[in-house]
Backbone as CSV, one residue per row, in Angstrom:
resi,resn,N_x,N_y,N_z,CA_x,CA_y,CA_z,C_x,C_y,C_z
1,MET,140.061,62.741,-62.751,138.802,62.948,-63.476,138.276,61.632,-64.053
2,SER,139.192,60.811,-64.625,138.768,59.543,-65.196,138.243,58.600,-64.124
3,GLY,138.854,58.661,-62.907,138.381,57.825,-61.822,136.988,58.209,-61.370
4,VAL,136.709,59.507,-61.319,135.376,59.984,-60.948,134.351,59.544,-61.987
5,LEU,134.724,59.679,-63.250,133.820,59.270,-64.335,133.518,57.779,-64.260
6,ALA,134.540,56.957,-64.016,134.346,55.513,-63.922,133.433,55.163,-62.744
7,THR,133.612,55.884,-61.626,132.765,55.640,-60.458,131.313,55.981,-60.760
8,GLN,131.086,57.118,-61.411,129.728,57.532,-61.750,129.074,56.524,-62.691
9,VAL,129.832,56.100,-63.695,129.300,55.127,-64.647,128.990,53.808,-63.937
10,GLY,129.882,53.364,-63.059,129.670,52.108,-62.349,128.431,52.136,-61.472
11,VAL,128.235,53.238,-60.746,127.066,53.354,-59.870,125.777,53.351,-60.679
12,LEU,125.746,54.111,-61.775,124.529,54.188,-62.588,124.273,52.889,-63.341
13,ALA,125.345,52.194,-63.750,125.176,50.903,-64.413,124.575,49.884,-63.448
14,ARG,125.075,49.885,-62.218,124.555,48.968,-61.199,123.082,49.277,-60.915
15,ARG,122.756,50.554,-60.824,121.356,50.938,-60.584,120.470,50.495,-61.745
16,SER,120.966,50.657,-62.988,120.196,50.266,-64.162,119.903,48.767,-64.157
17,MET,120.917,47.952,-63.839,120.721,46.497,-63.816,119.772,46.077,-62.707
18,LEU,119.978,46.616,-61.511,119.143,46.219,-60.376,117.694,46.647,-60.567
19,LYS,117.493,47.789,-61.220,116.128,48.262,-61.434,115.347,47.294,-62.313
20,THR,116.044,46.665,-63.263,115.392,45.667,-64.112,115.273,44.324,-63.409
21,LEU,116.338,43.886,-62.753,116.342,42.576,-62.108,115.333,42.489,-60.973
22,ARG,115.037,43.619,-60.330,114.103,43.623,-59.206,112.645,43.733,-59.646
23,GLN,112.410,43.838,-60.953,111.044,43.962,-61.456,110.756,42.798,-62.404
24,PRO,110.156,41.742,-61.893,109.918,40.551,-62.731,109.119,40.847,-63.998
25,PHE,108.211,41.829,-63.941,107.403,42.130,-65.116,108.256,42.723,-66.238
26,GLN,109.443,43.238,-65.918,110.380,43.679,-66.951,111.345,42.567,-67.342
27,LEU,111.736,41.759,-66.372,112.712,40.702,-66.636,112.107,39.575,-67.456
28,PHE,110.843,39.241,-67.208,110.209,38.120,-67.906,110.195,38.311,-69.426
29,PRO,109.754,39.484,-69.942,109.756,39.630,-71.405,111.149,39.536,-72.016
30,ILE,112.158,40.085,-71.337,113.517,40.084,-71.880,114.027,38.663,-72.076
31,ILE,113.761,37.797,-71.098,114.328,36.449,-71.119,113.398,35.451,-71.794
32,PHE,112.133,35.437,-71.401,111.269,34.318,-71.763,110.367,34.566,-72.966
33,PHE,109.964,35.802,-73.213,109.068,36.038,-74.347,109.702,35.634,-75.676
34,PRO,110.966,35.998,-75.949,111.583,35.521,-77.194,111.668,34.004,-77.280
35,LEU,111.885,33.342,-76.129,111.959,31.882,-76.139,110.592,31.258,-76.400
36,ILE,109.536,31.885,-75.890,108.181,31.386,-76.156,107.862,31.510,-77.642
37,LEU,108.189,32.666,-78.233,107.975,32.840,-79.671,108.813,31.860,-80.478
38,LEU,110.026,31.585,-80.005,110.878,30.603,-80.685,110.217,29.237,-80.694
39,ALA,109.673,28.828,-79.548,109.019,27.520,-79.465,107.820,27.443,-80.406
40,VAL,107.031,28.519,-80.463,105.854,28.543,-81.339,106.274,28.476,-82.802
41,ASN,107.248,29.299,-83.184,107.692,29.326,-84.581,108.359,28.019,-84.994
42,ALA,109.168,27.457,-84.090,109.873,26.223,-84.420,108.910,25.064,-84.630
43,SER,107.828,25.040,-83.843,106.850,23.952,-84.001,105.967,24.155,-85.219
44,GLY,105.684,25.407,-85.554,104.782,25.678,-86.672,105.457,25.770,-88.026
45,LEU,106.749,26.091,-88.042,107.437,26.330,-89.307,108.548,25.320,-89.588
46,LYS,108.647,24.261,-88.795,109.742,23.308,-89.000,109.669,22.607,-90.353
47,ALA,108.476,22.588,-90.963,108.361,21.985,-92.289,109.152,22.769,-93.333
48,ALA,109.473,24.031,-93.023,110.238,24.846,-93.973,111.632,24.279,-94.203
49,THR,112.125,23.474,-93.268,113.476,22.907,-93.426,113.545,21.930,-94.599
50,ARG,112.384,21.481,-95.102,112.372,20.554,-96.233,112.411,21.278,-97.579
51,LEU,112.367,22.614,-97.546,112.444,23.378,-98.781,113.835,23.243,-99.389
52,PRO,113.926,23.071,-100.712,115.256,23.013,-101.356,116.042,24.299,-101.104
53,GLY,117.251,24.145,-100.638,118.086,25.303,-100.380,118.025,25.833,-98.965
54,PHE,117.156,25.251,-98.134,117.111,25.702,-96.740,118.416,25.291,-96.060
55,PRO,119.035,26.198,-95.293,120.426,25.967,-94.868,120.637,24.959,-93.751
56,THR,119.588,24.470,-93.118,119.773,23.548,-91.996,118.559,22.645,-91.856
57,HIS,118.748,21.511,-91.167,117.632,20.608,-90.901,116.968,20.913,-89.563
58,SER,117.532,21.836,-88.807,116.978,22.203,-87.498,116.438,23.624,-87.564
59,TYR,115.117,23.770,-87.467,114.555,25.122,-87.525,114.916,25.922,-86.282
60,VAL,115.178,25.246,-85.168,115.608,25.957,-83.964,116.937,26.666,-84.219
61,SER,117.860,25.958,-84.885,119.149,26.578,-85.218,118.970,27.797,-86.114
62,PHE,117.961,27.741,-86.976,117.698,28.855,-87.884,117.001,30.009,-87.172
63,ALA,116.030,29.692,-86.319,115.166,30.732,-85.751,115.707,31.362,-84.476
64,ILE,116.669,30.737,-83.814,117.147,31.259,-82.536,117.717,32.666,-82.687
65,ALA,118.231,32.999,-83.875,118.819,34.326,-84.080,117.813,35.439,-83.812
66,VAL,116.537,35.169,-84.089,115.510,36.202,-83.904,115.357,36.551,-82.431
67,ALA,115.601,35.582,-81.550,115.451,35.837,-80.109,116.389,36.943,-79.641
68,PHE,117.592,36.998,-80.201,118.549,38.027,-79.796,118.055,39.421,-80.185
69,ILE,117.407,39.524,-81.336,116.878,40.817,-81.777,115.674,41.208,-80.929
70,GLN,114.810,40.239,-80.655,113.661,40.529,-79.801,114.104,40.936,-78.402
71,GLY,115.149,40.281,-77.886,115.693,40.684,-76.597,116.196,42.120,-76.623
72,GLY,116.834,42.505,-77.746,117.277,43.880,-77.899,116.119,44.855,-77.910
73,MET,115.011,44.464,-78.544,113.836,45.329,-78.574,113.270,45.543,-77.180
74,PHE,113.247,44.491,-76.380,112.767,44.650,-75.009,113.725,45.506,-74.183
75,SER,115.010,45.461,-74.522,115.954,46.355,-73.868,115.610,47.808,-74.178
76,LEU,115.216,48.058,-75.427,114.782,49.404,-75.817,113.612,49.866,-74.948
77,ILE,112.604,49.011,-74.841,111.402,49.385,-74.096,111.716,49.569,-72.617
78,ASN,112.427,48.622,-72.015,112.703,48.700,-70.578,113.609,49.875,-70.236
79,THR,114.671,50.069,-71.015,115.595,51.171,-70.735,114.902,52.511,-70.904
80,GLY,114.173,52.653,-72.001,113.457,53.907,-72.234,112.392,54.169,-71.192
81,THR,111.661,53.122,-70.798,110.615,53.291,-69.793,111.201,53.674,-68.441
82,ASN,112.294,53.019,-68.064,112.929,53.339,-66.775,113.443,54.778,-66.753
83,LEU,114.045,55.217,-67.864,114.534,56.589,-67.917,113.372,57.576,-67.904
84,ALA,112.299,57.251,-68.614,111.121,58.125,-68.613,110.526,58.235,-67.208
85,GLU,110.529,57.127,-66.471,110.031,57.178,-65.092,110.898,58.090,-64.228
86,ASP,112.219,58.046,-64.454,113.113,58.941,-63.716,112.829,60.404,-64.048
87,ILE,112.496,60.665,-65.306,112.176,62.034,-65.712,110.855,62.469,-65.086
88,GLU,109.849,61.596,-65.143,108.527,61.940,-64.613,108.539,62.105,-63.098
89,SER,109.383,61.327,-62.406,109.429,61.396,-60.942,110.283,62.555,-60.430
90,GLY,111.034,63.198,-61.312,111.896,64.296,-60.901,113.311,63.866,-60.559
91,PHE,113.584,62.551,-60.588,114.924,62.064,-60.265,115.950,62.597,-61.266
92,PHE,115.567,62.654,-62.528,116.477,63.148,-63.558,116.821,64.617,-63.295
93,ASN,115.823,65.414,-62.901,116.080,66.827,-62.609,117.027,66.989,-61.429
94,ARG,116.890,66.127,-60.441,117.784,66.208,-59.288,119.209,65.842,-59.678
95,LEU,119.329,64.861,-60.576,120.663,64.512,-61.066,121.306,65.685,-61.804
96,ALA,120.474,66.445,-62.527,121.003,67.575,-63.292,121.591,68.651,-62.379
97,LEU,121.188,68.669,-61.115,121.698,69.671,-60.176,122.980,69.223,-59.487
98,THR,123.407,68.000,-59.746,124.623,67.458,-59.138,125.795,67.624,-60.105
99,PRO,127.025,67.361,-59.652,128.180,67.439,-60.564,128.254,66.296,-61.577
100,LEU,127.230,65.448,-61.588,127.230,64.308,-62.512,127.352,64.793,-63.954
101,ARG,128.277,64.201,-64.699,128.464,64.566,-66.098,127.420,63.880,-66.977
102,ARG,127.033,64.564,-68.036,126.002,64.015,-68.916,126.419,62.659,-69.484
103,VAL,127.687,62.552,-69.887,128.147,61.303,-70.483,128.044,60.154,-69.492
104,SER,128.216,60.432,-68.199,128.123,59.371,-67.189,126.701,58.843,-67.086
105,LEU,125.726,59.742,-67.199,124.327,59.336,-67.047,123.936,58.307,-68.100
106,ILE,124.181,58.621,-69.358,123.772,57.726,-70.436,124.691,56.509,-70.516
107,THR,125.994,56.723,-70.329,126.928,55.596,-70.385,126.615,54.573,-69.305
108,GLY,126.299,55.046,-68.106,125.936,54.130,-67.023,124.724,53.293,-67.367
109,LEU,123.703,53.932,-67.933,122.505,53.197,-68.338,122.846,52.132,-69.380
110,LEU,123.659,52.516,-70.364,123.933,51.607,-71.470,124.886,50.485,-71.085
111,VAL,125.802,50.757,-70.163,126.660,49.676,-69.662,125.803,48.629,-68.948
112,GLY,124.848,49.095,-68.153,123.929,48.167,-67.495,123.139,47.350,-68.497
113,VAL,122.680,48.005,-69.569,121.939,47.302,-70.621,122.820,46.272,-71.311
114,ALA,124.081,46.634,-71.566,125.000,45.708,-72.234,125.254,44.466,-71.385
115,VAL,125.409,44.651,-70.070,125.623,43.498,-69.183,124.408,42.586,-69.205
116,LEU,123.223,43.181,-69.154,122.007,42.369,-69.238,121.905,41.689,-70.602
117,GLY,122.408,42.356,-71.650,122.426,41.748,-72.979,123.285,40.498,-73.014
118,VAL,124.411,40.526,-72.309,125.269,39.341,-72.218,124.539,38.217,-71.492
119,LEU,123.880,38.548,-70.398,123.173,37.530,-69.609,122.039,36.900,-70.403
120,GLN,121.243,37.722,-71.073,120.123,37.151,-71.820,120.628,36.361,-73.020
121,SER,121.724,36.792,-73.641,122.293,36.039,-74.761,122.783,34.671,-74.306
122,ALA,123.380,34.620,-73.113,123.842,33.340,-72.574,122.667,32.391,-72.348
123,VAL,121.550,32.941,-71.861,120.349,32.114,-71.656,119.829,31.599,-72.995
124,TYR,119.788,32.461,-74.015,119.299,32.038,-75.331,120.170,30.927,-75.911
125,ILE,121.480,31.063,-75.772,122.381,30.027,-76.292,122.118,28.705,-75.586
126,GLY,122.035,28.747,-74.254,121.813,27.529,-73.488,120.495,26.860,-73.826
127,MET,119.428,27.648,-73.909,118.105,27.083,-74.204,118.039,26.552,-75.633
128,ALA,118.717,27.211,-76.567,118.718,26.726,-77.945,119.411,25.371,-78.042
129,ILE,120.530,25.223,-77.353,121.250,23.947,-77.378,120.409,22.847,-76.738
130,VAL,119.730,23.163,-75.636,118.839,22.197,-74.990,117.726,21.771,-75.949
131,ALA,117.233,22.734,-76.762,116.133,22.450,-77.687,116.587,21.737,-78.950
132,GLY,117.894,21.499,-79.080,118.378,20.735,-80.229,119.197,21.504,-81.242
133,ALA,119.423,22.780,-81.013,120.256,23.554,-81.938,121.719,23.155,-81.773
134,HIS,122.473,23.355,-82.841,123.909,23.051,-82.796,124.682,24.312,-83.142
135,LEU,125.612,24.679,-82.283,126.426,25.869,-82.493,127.677,25.474,-83.276
136,GLU,127.625,25.664,-84.589,128.719,25.217,-85.459,130.040,25.911,-85.138
137,ALA,129.978,27.151,-84.656,131.206,27.900,-84.388,131.837,27.540,-83.049
138,GLY,131.185,26.707,-82.273,131.760,26.240,-81.022,131.829,27.304,-79.939
139,PHE,132.729,27.083,-78.984,132.836,27.973,-77.832,133.238,29.390,-78.248
140,GLY,134.146,29.489,-79.214,134.532,30.812,-79.710,133.351,31.550,-80.305
141,GLY,132.501,30.820,-81.007,131.300,31.424,-81.569,130.355,31.922,-80.491
142,ALA,130.277,31.174,-79.385,129.429,31.608,-78.273,129.909,32.944,-77.721
143,LEU,131.221,33.112,-77.624,131.765,34.388,-77.129,131.436,35.530,-78.086
144,VAL,131.504,35.251,-79.391,131.153,36.278,-80.374,129.666,36.628,-80.261
145,ILE,128.831,35.632,-80.039,127.404,35.886,-79.865,127.155,36.771,-78.651
146,LEU,127.867,36.501,-77.559,127.708,37.335,-76.362,128.103,38.782,-76.649
147,ALA,129.193,38.961,-77.400,129.637,40.317,-77.737,128.628,41.021,-78.636
148,LEU,128.143,40.313,-79.656,127.169,40.910,-80.562,125.841,41.148,-79.852
149,GLY,125.479,40.242,-78.937,124.258,40.426,-78.159,124.328,41.652,-77.274
150,ALA,125.491,41.871,-76.636,125.666,43.054,-75.791,125.592,44.328,-76.624
151,LEU,126.239,44.319,-77.796,126.239,45.493,-78.662,124.833,45.779,-79.198
152,THR,124.104,44.723,-79.546,122.737,44.892,-80.032,121.838,45.464,-78.946
153,ALA,121.932,44.908,-77.739,121.128,45.416,-76.630,121.456,46.875,-76.341
154,MET,122.733,47.229,-76.396,123.142,48.601,-76.127,122.616,49.547,-77.200
155,ALA,122.644,49.106,-78.467,122.148,49.943,-79.558,120.660,50.221,-79.399
156,PHE,119.881,49.165,-79.142,118.449,49.357,-78.954,118.169,50.147,-77.672
157,GLY,118.957,49.876,-76.628,118.787,50.622,-75.388,119.017,52.105,-75.586
158,ALA,120.000,52.469,-76.415,120.262,53.873,-76.703,119.079,54.508,-77.431
159,LEU,118.446,53.765,-78.331,117.242,54.278,-78.997,116.137,54.540,-77.979
160,GLY,116.013,53.635,-76.999,115.028,53.838,-75.941,115.328,55.081,-75.118
161,CYS,116.620,55.311,-74.826,117.019,56.511,-74.087,116.679,57.768,-74.868
162,ALA,116.948,57.751,-76.170,116.651,58.915,-77.001,115.157,59.227,-76.992
163,ALA,114.332,58.170,-77.112,112.885,58.375,-77.102,112.409,58.909,-75.752
164,ALA,112.978,58.375,-74.670,112.579,58.830,-73.340,112.975,60.284,-73.100
165,LEU,114.191,60.648,-73.511,114.652,62.028,-73.322,113.846,62.997,-74.180
166,LYS,113.445,62.551,-75.354,112.689,63.416,-76.263,111.266,63.637,-75.777
167,THR,110.624,62.568,-75.309,109.205,62.649,-74.954,108.955,62.781,-73.463
168,GLY,109.848,62.205,-72.649,109.632,62.204,-71.205,108.460,61.343,-70.784
169,SER,108.046,60.412,-71.646,106.859,59.602,-71.380,107.148,58.129,-71.602
170,GLY,106.866,57.311,-70.580,107.024,55.872,-70.723,106.055,55.291,-71.732
171,GLU,104.841,55.841,-71.806,103.851,55.349,-72.764,104.308,55.582,-74.197
172,ALA,104.946,56.720,-74.439,105.440,57.008,-75.786,106.544,56.032,-76.171
173,VAL,107.409,55.699,-75.233,108.472,54.729,-75.508,107.879,53.365,-75.831
174,GLN,106.903,52.934,-75.050,106.279,51.628,-75.277,105.550,51.583,-76.614
175,GLY,105.127,52.741,-77.092,104.454,52.792,-78.390,105.372,52.476,-79.557
176,LEU,106.689,52.448,-79.315,107.634,52.111,-80.375,107.696,50.611,-80.641
177,PHE,107.206,49.803,-79.707,107.353,48.352,-79.816,106.737,47.792,-81.101
178,PRO,105.475,48.152,-81.437,104.912,47.590,-82.689,105.716,47.973,-83.916
179,LEU,106.259,49.197,-83.943,107.036,49.630,-85.097,108.246,48.742,-85.305
180,PHE,109.006,48.477,-84.245,110.198,47.663,-84.381,109.852,46.193,-84.623
181,PHE,108.697,45.755,-84.124,108.286,44.378,-84.377,108.020,44.169,-85.866
182,VAL,107.475,45.188,-86.527,107.246,45.112,-87.967,108.563,44.941,-88.705
183,PHE,109.616,45.632,-88.240,110.927,45.502,-88.875,111.425,44.060,-88.815
184,ILE,111.121,43.351,-87.727,111.548,41.955,-87.626,110.817,41.095,-88.649
185,PHE,109.511,41.282,-88.786,108.746,40.458,-89.716,109.115,40.754,-91.170
186,LEU,109.538,41.992,-91.446,109.928,42.352,-92.816,111.430,42.142,-93.017
187,SER,111.943,41.066,-92.477,113.354,40.729,-92.597,113.474,39.245,-92.952
188,SER,114.687,38.730,-92.867,114.906,37.309,-93.152,114.729,36.469,-91.895
189,SER,113.788,36.845,-91.044,113.614,36.157,-89.771,113.013,34.767,-89.927
190,ASN,112.079,34.589,-90.846,111.383,33.310,-90.973,111.872,32.462,-92.138
191,LEU,112.434,33.107,-93.147,112.976,32.376,-94.294,114.270,33.051,-94.732
192,PRO,115.253,32.280,-95.194,116.492,32.887,-95.687,116.232,33.681,-96.960
193,ARG,117.031,34.710,-97.178,116.807,35.583,-98.332,117.060,34.874,-99.658
194,ASN,117.868,33.813,-99.658,118.115,33.105,-100.913,116.871,32.367,-101.408
195,LEU,115.886,32.167,-100.526,114.620,31.558,-100.946,113.574,32.607,-101.299
196,LEU,113.930,33.884,-101.154,113.036,34.989,-101.487,113.701,35.827,-102.572
197,ARG,113.918,35.227,-103.720,114.775,35.846,-104.734,114.090,36.970,-105.496
198,THR,112.773,36.983,-105.518,112.059,38.011,-106.267,110.929,38.560,-105.408
199,GLY,110.345,39.631,-105.885,109.184,40.202,-105.205,109.563,41.308,-104.240
200,TRP,108.534,42.007,-103.783,108.754,43.162,-102.919,109.324,42.758,-101.561
201,PHE,108.939,41.560,-101.069,109.419,41.160,-99.749,110.928,40.955,-99.762
202,HIS,111.456,40.374,-100.822,112.901,40.189,-100.926,113.608,41.538,-100.932
203,THR,113.044,42.499,-101.653,113.643,43.835,-101.706,113.653,44.488,-100.332
204,VAL,112.519,44.414,-99.636,112.427,45.022,-98.309,113.374,44.337,-97.338
205,ALA,113.407,42.998,-97.365,114.284,42.251,-96.457,115.753,42.545,-96.733
206,THR,116.099,42.765,-97.991,117.487,43.064,-98.341,117.905,44.445,-97.850
207,TRP,117.002,45.405,-97.907,117.299,46.759,-97.446,117.130,46.917,-95.939
208,ASN,116.476,45.969,-95.316,116.213,46.047,-93.879,117.485,45.671,-93.104
209,PRO,118.063,46.584,-92.322,119.300,46.253,-91.591,119.120,45.139,-90.571
210,ILE,117.895,44.926,-90.099,117.641,43.858,-89.127,118.000,42.499,-89.728
211,SER,117.817,42.346,-91.039,118.163,41.077,-91.696,119.624,40.719,-91.460
212,TYR,120.501,41.715,-91.526,121.931,41.444,-91.402,122.338,41.200,-89.954
213,LEU,121.625,41.807,-89.010,121.848,41.465,-87.605,121.463,40.015,-87.352
214,ILE,120.282,39.628,-87.831,119.820,38.250,-87.660,120.786,37.271,-88.314
215,GLU,121.220,37.574,-89.522,122.099,36.658,-90.244,123.480,36.567,-89.597
216,GLY,123.906,37.607,-88.925,125.161,37.541,-88.187,125.089,36.528,-87.060
217,PHE,124.020,36.592,-86.263,123.819,35.599,-85.199,123.636,34.206,-85.794
218,ARG,122.808,34.130,-86.827,122.441,32.837,-87.403,123.638,32.102,-87.979
219,SER,124.564,32.836,-88.585,125.699,32.187,-89.239,126.528,31.360,-88.258
220,LEU,126.628,31.818,-87.022,127.432,31.100,-86.032,126.798,29.775,-85.641
221,PHE,125.483,29.686,-85.749,124.789,28.432,-85.443,124.793,27.481,-86.632
222,ILE,124.695,28.019,-87.847,124.459,27.160,-89.005,125.720,26.881,-89.815
223,THR,126.487,27.913,-90.135,127.628,27.727,-91.025,128.975,27.795,-90.319
224,GLY,128.997,28.267,-89.087,130.257,28.410,-88.376,130.798,29.817,-88.516
225,TRP,131.992,29.943,-89.080,132.641,31.252,-89.193,132.439,31.811,-90.591
226,ASP,131.390,32.586,-90.753,131.075,33.254,-92.016,131.471,34.723,-91.866
227,GLY,132.636,35.074,-92.431,133.164,36.423,-92.255,132.245,37.503,-92.777
228,THR,131.612,37.253,-93.931,130.731,38.263,-94.524,129.531,38.541,-93.631
229,ALA,128.866,37.473,-93.176,127.693,37.649,-92.316,128.068,38.335,-91.003
230,LEU,129.231,37.985,-90.457,129.639,38.563,-89.176,129.978,40.042,-89.298
231,TRP,130.743,40.423,-90.315,131.096,41.839,-90.391,129.873,42.684,-90.699
232,ARG,128.940,42.136,-91.484,127.705,42.876,-91.736,126.883,43.036,-90.454
233,GLY,126.804,41.960,-89.660,126.052,42.034,-88.413,126.652,43.046,-87.454
234,PHE,127.970,42.992,-87.284,128.623,43.948,-86.385,128.540,45.369,-86.941
235,ALA,128.636,45.519,-88.271,128.548,46.853,-88.872,127.180,47.474,-88.614
236,VAL,126.122,46.669,-88.735,124.777,47.181,-88.469,124.625,47.555,-86.992
237,ALA,125.121,46.693,-86.102,125.012,46.982,-84.667,125.781,48.248,-84.298
238,ILE,126.987,48.400,-84.841,127.796,49.589,-84.551,127.156,50.834,-85.173
239,GLY,126.685,50.703,-86.412,126.029,51.838,-87.063,124.771,52.267,-86.334
240,LEU,123.972,51.289,-85.911,122.766,51.602,-85.154,123.113,52.274,-83.839
241,SER,124.189,51.812,-83.179,124.632,52.432,-81.931,125.041,53.880,-82.155
242,ALA,125.776,54.131,-83.253,126.233,55.488,-83.541,125.058,56.426,-83.793
243,VAL,124.100,55.974,-84.604,122.923,56.800,-84.890,122.136,57.060,-83.608
244,ALA,121.973,56.010,-82.798,121.220,56.157,-81.546,121.910,57.118,-80.591
245,MET,123.246,57.050,-80.500,123.971,57.937,-79.598,123.896,59.386,-80.056
246,LEU,123.888,59.618,-81.363,123.687,60.976,-81.866,122.308,61.494,-81.479
247,ALA,121.301,60.619,-81.580,119.955,61.009,-81.174,119.884,61.271,-79.673
248,VAL,120.601,60.453,-78.888,120.645,60.655,-77.439,121.291,61.995,-77.108
249,ALA,122.407,62.299,-77.761,123.115,63.556,-77.490,122.221,64.759,-77.773
250,ALA,121.497,64.724,-78.906,120.610,65.828,-79.250,119.452,65.934,-78.267
251,ALA,118.858,64.792,-77.917,117.725,64.809,-76.990,118.160,65.220,-75.588
252,LEU,119.355,64.786,-75.180,119.857,65.139,-73.846,120.143,66.625,-73.754
253,ARG,120.697,67.199,-74.820,120.974,68.633,-74.830,119.670,69.419,-74.690
254,SER,118.657,68.975,-75.406,117.356,69.645,-75.336,116.720,69.469,-73.954
255,ARG,116.837,68.275,-73.396,116.261,67.988,-72.070,116.942,68.816,-70.991
256,MET,118.261,68.924,-71.061,118.999,69.706,-70.073,118.653,71.184,-70.146
257,GLN,118.405,71.687,-71.345,118.011,73.082,-71.506,116.655,73.342,-70.871
258,ARG,115.744,72.377,-71.045,114.412,72.543,-70.433,114.484,72.409,-68.929
259,THR,115.444,71.566,-68.445,115.610,71.386,-67.015,116.236,72.619,-66.373
């Protein structure tokens, strides 16, 4: 039984990856859009490094963390859109008539998303170093970034799956993008929280879980091995994954009943 499950997951994971890799209009935003925003922000906000208390002299080292979150958001949109297309085309209904287990369907999709998360994280690390960032945590830190990047992509991808299963519409999934983009801006993405000590923005950024994901990635570039930032980042990624998987399970149960 475990061998059959592994085979099903492997086939669906491969299909999930190839479906994205074969569509440049999906691959381009995942890889290059966050890097374009990084270049714009780094050139426009580099003067912020002169603020007292700013943690680094390289704004690229500070801002690169946001690219990993943006990549995760695009994973949400692409994964949800692809699943919605399968539902709209009837492919999902045909799968429901096969012996394929429900857990294999979603696990296969998310394994594919996680692998792509590793690949895009590797590109972000390489491009950041080329642009002048310094990875204080070294090679070990790069491996941790790849792991956290995969987990982040999988968490957001699961949210996309839940939205697709609930609505069955690619347009509805894409409509989530502005909402999650707002969460990034209302976080510590552009300035560290220690420079936002008072006011409503500091309160919102402190309660915003995206801040701790960003700070987990950022700590490896700026401070090296910061245990507090890392466990908070992984805790948010794992918690988000758990909540998303619960939403997927509920939406999948409802979808299967309608099917």
